[in-house]
C-alpha positions in Angstrom: 208.4 -100.4 149.3 206.4 -103.1 147.5 206.1 -102.4 143.8 203.1 -101.3 142.3 201.1 -104.1 140.5 199.4 -103.2 137.3 196.5 -105.4 136.3 195.9 -105.3 132.0 193.0 -106.0 130.4 193.6 -106.5 126.7 191.1 -106.1 124.5 191.7 -106.9 120.9 189.9 -109.0 118.2 193.1 -110.6 116.8 194.0 -113.6 118.8 198.0 -113.2 117.8 198.0 -109.6 118.9 196.6 -110.5 122.1 199.1 -113.6 122.6 201.9 -111.0 121.4 200.8 -108.5 124.1 200.7 -110.9 126.4 204.0 -113.0 126.0 205.6 -109.3 126.0 204.1 -108.1 129.0 204.6 -111.2 131.0 208.5 -110.8 131.6 207.9 -107.4 132.7 207.9 -106.9 136.7 205.2 -105.3 138.2 202.7 -105.8 135.2 200.6 -108.9 134.9 197.7 -109.8 132.1 194.9 -110.6 133.9 192.1 -111.2 131.0 192.2 -111.3 127.6 189.2 -110.5 125.2 188.3 -110.1 121.8 184.8 -107.9 121.9 183.8 -104.5 123.4 181.1 -106.3 125.2 183.3 -108.9 126.8 185.4 -106.0 127.9 182.5 -104.8 129.9 181.9 -107.7 131.8 185.4 -108.9 132.5 186.3 -105.1 133.2 183.1 -105.4 135.7 184.6 -108.6 137.3 188.1 -108.3 136.8 188.4 -104.9 138.0 191.8 -104.0 135.9 193.9 -100.9 136.3 194.9 -100.4 132.9 193.1 -101.5 129.5 194.9 -102.0 126.2 192.4 -101.4 123.9 191.8 -101.9 120.1 190.4 -99.3 118.0 188.7 -101.4 115.5 186.7 -104.2 116.3 183.4 -106.1 114.9 180.7 -105.7 117.5 181.8 -102.3 119.4 184.5 -100.3 117.6 186.8 -98.9 120.3 185.5 -95.2 120.8 182.0 -97.4 121.5 183.8 -99.5 124.0 186.0 -97.0 125.5 182.5 -94.7 126.0 181.0 -97.5 127.7 184.3 -98.4 129.6 184.6 -94.7 131.4 180.9 -94.6 131.9 180.9 -97.9 134.2 184.2 -96.9 135.7 185.3 -93.1 135.2 188.7 -93.9 137.0 189.7 -96.8 134.5 192.7 -96.2 132.6 192.0 -97.3 129.0 194.8 -97.2 126.4 194.1 -97.1 123.1 196.4 -99.4 120.6 195.8 -99.4 117.1 197.4 -99.3 113.8 195.1 -96.2 112.5 196.9 -93.5 113.1 194.5 -90.6 111.9 194.2 -87.8 113.5 190.5 -87.4 114.2 190.6 -91.0 115.4 192.8 -89.9 117.9 191.3 -86.9 118.8 188.0 -88.8 119.4 190.0 -91.2 121.7 191.7 -88.9 123.9 188.6 -86.3 124.0 186.2 -89.4 124.7 188.8 -89.9 128.2 191.4 -92.1 126.6 194.7 -92.2 129.0 196.8 -92.4 126.1 196.9 -93.5 122.2 199.7 -96.3 121.1 200.5 -96.8 117.7 200.9 -101.0 117.3 203.9 -99.8 115.4 205.4 -98.6 118.8 208.4 -100.3 120.3 207.8 -102.8 123.4 209.2 -100.5 125.1 207.4 -97.6 124.2 204.1 -99.9 125.3 205.8 -100.6 128.6 206.3 -97.5 128.7 202.7 -96.1 128.5 201.2 -98.6 130.5 203.2 -97.4 133.4 202.4 -94.0 133.4 198.8 -94.7 132.5 198.2 -96.5 135.4 199.5 -93.2 137.8 198.7 -90.4 134.9 197.8 -89.0 131.2 200.5 -90.6 128.8 202.5 -88.4 126.9 201.9 -89.1 122.7 204.2 -90.5 120.5 205.9 -88.3 118.5 203.9 -89.6 115.4 200.6 -89.3 117.6 202.0 -86.2 118.9 202.6 -84.8 114.9 198.8 -86.1 114.1 197.3 -84.3 116.8 199.4 -80.7 116.0 198.4 -81.7 112.0 194.6 -81.5 112.9 194.8 -77.6 114.8 195.5 -76.7 111.2 193.1 -78.3 108.9 189.6 -77.9 108.5 187.0 -81.0 110.3 184.3 -82.2 108.2 180.6 -81.9 109.2 178.8 -85.2 110.4 176.7 -85.2 107.5 180.0 -84.6 104.9 181.5 -87.6 106.9 177.9 -89.4 106.2 178.2 -88.9 102.3 182.1 -89.8 101.9 180.9 -92.9 103.7 178.5 -94.2 101.2 180.8 -92.7 98.2 183.4 -95.0 99.9 180.7 -97.8 99.3 180.6 -97.0 96.1 177.6 -95.3 95.9 176.6 -92.7 93.4 175.3 -89.3 94.5 171.8 -90.1 93.3 171.7 -93.4 95.6 173.9 -91.4 98.4 170.7 -88.7 98.2 168.2 -91.4 98.6 169.4 -92.9 101.4 169.7 -90.1 103.6 166.7 -88.2 102.4 168.6 -85.4 100.6 168.4 -83.9 97.0 171.2 -84.6 94.6 172.2 -81.3 94.4 172.6 -80.9 98.3 174.9 -84.3 98.2 176.7 -82.8 95.5 177.2 -79.4 97.5 178.7 -81.8 100.6 181.1 -83.5 98.0 182.1 -80.1 96.9 182.9 -78.6 100.4 184.3 -82.0 101.6 186.6 -81.9 98.9 188.1 -78.3 99.7 188.0 -78.8 103.3 190.6 -82.2 102.7 192.7 -80.6 99.4 191.5 -83.2 97.4 191.3 -83.3 93.8 188.3 -85.4 93.5 185.6 -87.1 95.2 187.8 -90.5 95.3 191.1 -88.3 96.8 188.3 -87.3 99.2 187.4 -90.2 100.2 191.6 -91.3 100.5 192.2 -88.9 102.6 189.2 -89.1 105.2 190.6 -92.5 105.6 193.8 -91.9 106.4 193.0 -89.0 108.6 190.0 -91.2 110.3 187.1 -89.4 109.6 185.8 -93.0 108.0 186.8 -96.1 108.4 186.3 -99.2 105.4 186.0 -102.7 106.6 189.8 -104.6 107.2 
């Protein structure tokens, strides 16, 4: 029987990461890297022409983030296998990616054999999550989630904005902003607004610029 050849497209805005993964996969029988791009827009173009079997997709990129790219790729080809490869392990980021159609979510801290196994399994079916990823998803079941408005408020607080500026930017009253902050603090089990922002970043509700 002829070995299955898995054609892989790498999508990451860091050249060293792409080169490292390409080098790793070059020694794996039945796996070939057919393309390497740095943006989501390039990924859409290359997927249309190269027809890869598996896309390794970074979650954080400058023009289109991983989630937006994933959604666009799945609209372009529902059968495409997309594996999210990211250093961000927040449960909300993982949940959104899997809900949007990712076949799996692999941490950049994974061992080389874990990544190779994920690619092989992803080609033929859904990837079993790593222990740390599974733990994050399990934790999400027992913790409160934030509303889109609460996320918007925390994003602006993370940028250093006062409640007054947040209110102006979102077209809300300052009192309403304070209520959103209070609810977010309660849901996240935080001690204050700064702590709430920290937890929201850790869980993947909001992202700070790298």
